[in-house]
C-alpha positions in Angstrom: 108.9 62.4 76.9 108.9 64.1 80.5 111.0 66.7 79.4 108.7 67.7 76.6 105.3 67.3 79.3 107.3 69.6 81.8 108.2 71.9 79.0 104.5 71.9 78.2 103.7 72.4 81.7 105.7 75.1 81.9 104.5 77.1 78.7 100.6 76.4 80.2 101.8 77.7 83.3 103.6 81.3 81.7 100.2 81.8 79.8 98.5 81.9 83.2 99.8 84.1 84.8 99.9 86.1 81.8 96.3 86.2 81.0 96.1 86.9 85.0 98.7 89.9 85.0 96.4 91.0 81.6 92.8 90.8 83.5 94.3 92.9 86.4 96.1 95.4 84.6 93.2 96.7 82.2 91.6 99.1 81.9 87.6 99.9 82.5 85.5 98.7 79.6 84.5 102.8 79.0 85.3 105.5 81.5 83.4 106.5 84.5 81.2 109.8 84.2 78.8 109.7 86.9 79.9 109.7 90.4 77.6 107.1 91.7 78.6 103.3 91.0 74.8 102.0 89.5 75.4 100.4 86.7 79.8 100.3 87.0 80.3 97.5 89.6 79.9 94.4 86.5 82.3 96.7 84.1 85.6 95.2 83.8 88.5 96.4 86.6 85.7 97.2 88.7 87.6 96.6 92.0 87.6 100.4 93.4 83.4 100.6 92.9 82.2 100.8 96.7 79.1 100.6 98.2 77.0 103.8 98.0 79.5 106.0 95.7 82.9 105.6 93.7 85.5 107.1 95.1 84.8 110.8 93.3 85.8 113.4 96.3 88.3 111.6 97.6 89.9 108.8 95.0 92.5 108.0 97.3 90.5 106.5 99.8 89.1 103.9 97.3 92.8 102.6 96.9 94.8 102.8 99.6 94.6 100.1 101.9 95.4 101.0 105.9 98.0 98.3 106.9 99.2 98.0 110.8 102.9 97.3 111.0 105.3 97.8 114.4 102.6 99.4 116.3 101.8 102.2 113.1 98.8 102.3 110.9 100.1 102.8 107.6 98.5 103.3 104.1 99.6 100.9 101.2 99.1 101.6 97.5 99.7 98.1 96.1 100.4 95.0 98.1 103.6 92.8 96.9 102.6 90.5 93.9 102.2 87.0 95.2 104.6 84.9 95.2 104.6 81.1 92.9 106.6 78.3 93.3 107.4 76.3 90.1 104.3 74.2 89.8 102.4 77.8 89.7 101.1 77.2 92.6 100.3 80.6 95.2 102.9 80.2 98.0 102.2 81.4 101.4 104.3 84.1 103.1 105.9 82.0 105.5 107.1 79.7 102.6 110.9 80.1 102.0 111.7 79.7 97.2 114.6 81.8 96.4 113.4 81.5 92.8 109.6 82.1 93.8 111.5 85.4 95.6 113.7 86.8 92.3 110.6 86.6 90.4 108.4 88.3 92.8 111.2 91.0 93.2 111.2 91.5 89.6 107.4 92.3 89.0 107.9 94.6 92.5 109.0 98.1 90.8 109.8 99.3 94.7 111.9 95.6 95.8 115.4 97.4 95.6 114.4 100.2 98.0 115.5 99.8 101.5 113.9 102.6 103.7 115.7 101.5 107.0 118.9 102.3 104.9 118.0 105.2 103.2 116.9 107.1 106.7 119.5 107.0 109.2 117.4 107.2 113.3 119.4 107.8 116.1 118.0 105.8 118.8 
């Protein structure tokens, strides 16, 4: 009976994750054609809409995030996917879980790229 409850719990967690990914990856309801955000703030997946206007002239400024790392300022296009433990709870950055790291690496298309090994810096 406990095994069946665990299986049902895993199924529910998997369905919640799939639904969250589906909501995040789905496109807008209708294409946005006017260069203002009036009426577009409530559309599905409107996370790039900012106060004043849409990113019509410089669209890259609206989906890139500025990150400080190792004394440098860089722009990222997409953050690493969140890590979840076996119960479906989101893990903090300092928590360690090898299964969660493996699952997050499968979802991250850039996880196998190691820039420090690709570029040989002579110091």
